[in-house]
VEXTORMAR-816570 format. One record per residue (C-alpha): residue number from 1; residue in three letters; x, y, z. Coordinates in Angstrom, 1 decimal, always signed. Layout:
# residues N
R   n res      X      Y      Z
R NUM ala      X      Y      Z
...
This chain:
# residues 171
R   n res      X      Y      Z
R   1 met +109.7 +122.6 +110.3
R   2 pro +112.5 +120.2 +111.0
R   3 asn +115.8 +121.4 +110.5
R   4 gly +118.4 +119.5 +107.7
R   5 val +119.3 +116.7 +110.2
R   6 glu +116.3 +116.0 +111.4
R   7 his +114.1 +115.8 +108.0
R   8 arg +116.5 +113.1 +106.4
R   9 arg +116.4 +110.9 +109.3
R  10 ala +112.7 +111.5 +108.7
R  11 glu +112.9 +110.5 +105.4
R  12 gly +115.6 +107.6 +106.4
R  13 arg +118.7 +109.4 +104.9
R  14 his +121.6 +109.9 +106.4
R  15 pro +124.1 +112.5 +104.9
R  16 leu +127.0 +110.9 +102.9
R  17 gly +129.9 +113.1 +104.4
R  18 trp +132.8 +114.0 +102.6
R  19 pro +134.6 +111.1 +103.0
R  20 thr +131.9 +109.3 +100.9
R  21 arg +131.0 +112.3  +99.0
R  22 gly +134.9 +112.4  +97.6
R  23 leu +134.4 +108.8  +96.6
R  24 leu +131.8 +109.4  +94.7
R  25 leu +133.5 +112.3  +92.8
R  26 leu +136.7 +110.3  +92.3
R  27 ala +134.5 +107.7  +90.8
R  28 ala +132.9 +109.7  +88.0
R  29 ala +136.3 +111.3  +87.6
R  30 gly +137.6 +107.4  +87.2
R  31 leu +134.6 +106.8  +84.4
R  32 ala +135.1 +110.1  +83.0
R  33 gly +138.8 +109.2  +82.5
R  34 leu +138.2 +105.5  +81.1
R  35 leu +135.7 +106.9  +78.2
R  36 gly +138.6 +109.7  +77.9
R  37 leu +141.2 +106.7  +77.2
R  38 ala +139.0 +104.7  +75.1
R  39 arg +138.6 +107.8  +73.0
R  40 cys +142.2 +108.0  +72.1
R  41 leu +142.8 +103.9  +71.5
R  42 val +142.6 +102.9  +68.1
R  43 pro +140.1 +100.5  +67.7
R  44 asp +141.5  +96.9  +66.8
R  45 pro +139.4  +95.6  +63.4
R  46 arg +139.2  +92.2  +65.2
R  47 gly +137.0  +93.0  +67.6
R  48 tyr +139.8  +92.4  +70.4
R  49 gly +143.4  +93.5  +71.3
R  50 thr +143.1  +96.7  +71.8
R  51 his +144.5  +96.5  +75.2
R  52 val +147.7  +96.1  +74.2
R  53 gln +148.2  +99.7  +72.9
R  54 leu +148.4 +100.3  +77.1
R  55 gly +151.2  +98.1  +77.3
R  56 leu +149.3  +95.2  +78.4
R  57 gln +150.0  +91.8  +77.1
R  58 pro +147.6  +89.8  +74.6
R  59 cys +144.9  +87.5  +77.0
R  60 thr +146.2  +84.6  +78.4
R  61 phe +143.1  +82.6  +78.4
R  62 ala +142.6  +83.1  +74.7
R  63 thr +146.5  +82.8  +73.9
R  64 leu +146.4  +79.5  +75.6
R  65 thr +142.9  +78.1  +74.5
R  66 gly +142.3  +80.2  +71.3
R  67 arg +138.8  +81.2  +72.6
R  68 pro +137.6  +84.8  +73.8
R  69 cys +137.3  +85.2  +77.7
R  70 pro +134.7  +86.8  +79.4
R  71 thr +136.1  +90.6  +78.8
R  72 cys +137.7  +89.7  +75.4
R  73 gly +137.0  +92.8  +73.3
R  74 met +136.1  +94.7  +76.9
R  75 thr +138.6  +97.4  +75.5
R  76 thr +137.5  +97.6  +71.8
R  77 ala +133.9  +97.8  +72.6
R  78 phe +134.8 +101.1  +75.0
R  79 ala +137.1 +102.2  +72.0
R  80 trp +134.4 +102.0  +69.3
R  81 phe +131.5 +103.3  +72.0
R  82 met +133.5 +106.8  +72.0
R  83 arg +133.4 +107.1  +68.3
R  84 ala +129.7 +106.5  +68.3
R  85 arg +129.9 +103.3  +66.7
R  86 leu +127.4 +101.3  +69.0
R  87 asp +127.0  +98.6  +66.2
R  88 arg +131.0  +97.7  +66.0
R  89 ser +130.8  +98.5  +70.1
R  90 trp +128.3  +95.4  +70.1
R  91 gln +130.5  +93.2  +68.0
R  92 ala +133.3  +93.7  +70.0
R  93 asn +131.8  +92.7  +73.8
R  94 pro +128.1  +93.9  +74.4
R  95 ala +128.7  +93.5  +77.9
R  96 gly +131.4  +96.4  +77.3
R  97 cys +129.0  +98.2  +75.4
R  98 leu +126.2  +98.4  +77.9
R  99 phe +128.8  +99.5  +80.7
R 100 ala +130.1 +102.0  +78.0
R 101 leu +126.6 +103.2  +77.4
R 102 leu +125.9 +103.1  +81.4
R 103 ala +129.1 +104.9  +82.4
R 104 ile +127.5 +108.4  +81.2
R 105 pro +124.3 +108.5  +83.4
R 106 met +126.3 +106.4  +86.2
R 107 met +128.9 +109.6  +85.9
R 108 val +125.7 +112.2  +86.5
R 109 trp +124.3 +109.9  +89.5
R 110 leu +127.9 +110.2  +91.1
R 111 val +128.1 +113.9  +90.7
R 112 ala +124.4 +114.2  +91.5
R 113 ser +124.4 +112.3  +95.1
R 114 ala +127.8 +113.7  +95.9
R 115 ala +126.3 +117.4  +95.3
R 116 arg +122.8 +116.5  +97.3
R 117 asp +124.5 +115.1 +100.0
R 118 lys +122.6 +112.0  +99.7
R 119 pro +121.9 +109.3  +96.9
R 120 val +120.0 +110.3  +94.5
R 121 gly +116.7 +107.8  +93.9
R 122 phe +118.0 +105.8  +96.5
R 123 gln +118.1 +105.1 +100.5
R 124 ser +121.8 +104.2 +100.1
R 125 val +124.7 +103.8  +97.8
R 126 ser +125.5 +100.2  +98.5
R 127 gly +122.3  +99.2  +96.7
R 128 pro +122.5 +100.8  +93.6
R 129 val +126.4  +99.7  +93.8
R 130 met +126.1  +96.2  +94.5
R 131 gly +123.2  +96.2  +92.1
R 132 leu +125.5  +97.3  +89.3
R 133 leu +128.2  +94.8  +90.1
R 134 trp +125.7  +91.8  +89.8
R 135 val +124.4  +92.9  +87.0
R 136 gly +127.6  +93.6  +85.4
R 137 leu +129.3  +90.5  +86.4
R 138 val +125.7  +88.8  +84.9
R 139 leu +126.2  +90.6  +81.9
R 140 cys +129.6  +89.7  +81.4
R 141 leu +129.5  +85.9  +81.6
R 142 ala +126.0  +85.8  +79.7
R 143 ser +127.8  +87.6  +76.8
R 144 trp +130.5  +85.2  +77.2
R 145 leu +128.5  +82.5  +76.8
R 146 val +126.4  +83.9  +74.4
R 147 arg +130.0  +84.3  +72.0
R 148 leu +131.3  +81.3  +72.6
R 149 leu +127.9  +79.3  +71.6
R 150 val +127.5  +81.3  +68.2
R 151 ser +130.8  +82.1  +67.3
R 152 pro +133.2  +78.9  +67.8
R 153 ala +135.8  +80.3  +65.6
R 154 val +139.5  +80.3  +67.5
R 155 leu +140.2  +84.0  +68.1
R 156 ala +144.1  +83.4  +68.3
R 157 arg +146.4  +80.6  +67.7
R 158 pro +146.3  +78.1  +70.8
R 159 gly +149.6  +78.2  +73.0
R 160 pro +151.6  +75.3  +74.0
R 161 arg +150.2  +72.3  +74.6
R 162 pro +149.1  +71.4  +78.5
R 163 gly +152.3  +68.7  +78.9
R 164 val +155.0  +71.7  +77.3
R 165 val +154.2  +73.6  +79.8
R 166 ala +154.2  +71.4  +82.4
R 167 arg +157.7  +70.1  +81.7
R 168 ala +158.9  +73.8  +81.2
R 169 ile +157.9  +75.2  +84.7
R 170 gly +159.0  +71.8  +86.8
R 171 pro +159.3  +67.6  +87.1
């Protein structure tokens, strides 16, 4: 009967080691903190702008163009999700709603992988993490394009005209 190390090598899996396991637990704690923070925020009824409660500035892209950026409404989507208002979360930012929804099983997977000393259901940690990053990027951009096409309404007053900005910055 093979010992633990030989058995893992026979499966094609190697122990993660404490640094990787620590990072998995840190990522799970970060997701839990993100969801907890989202619960503390009051969702902006406009569907975007909730992030200003954190001391952040309004979206520069939206301010200058009057159009939403790919992440406009993301914080609001998380805040609505944490109130079990999936309809409002989806309206604020569909990608944000899906990210919030996936955060819970992702936390479970991160903790389980750290506890078992191997990525649960996968050969390595990098595969699912990179896959989720690519899917997240595509979701965010697709959601943004759909929002631009479906609702061309201006979110905010457009900022200064480009010529005014150029004169203010320099000659």
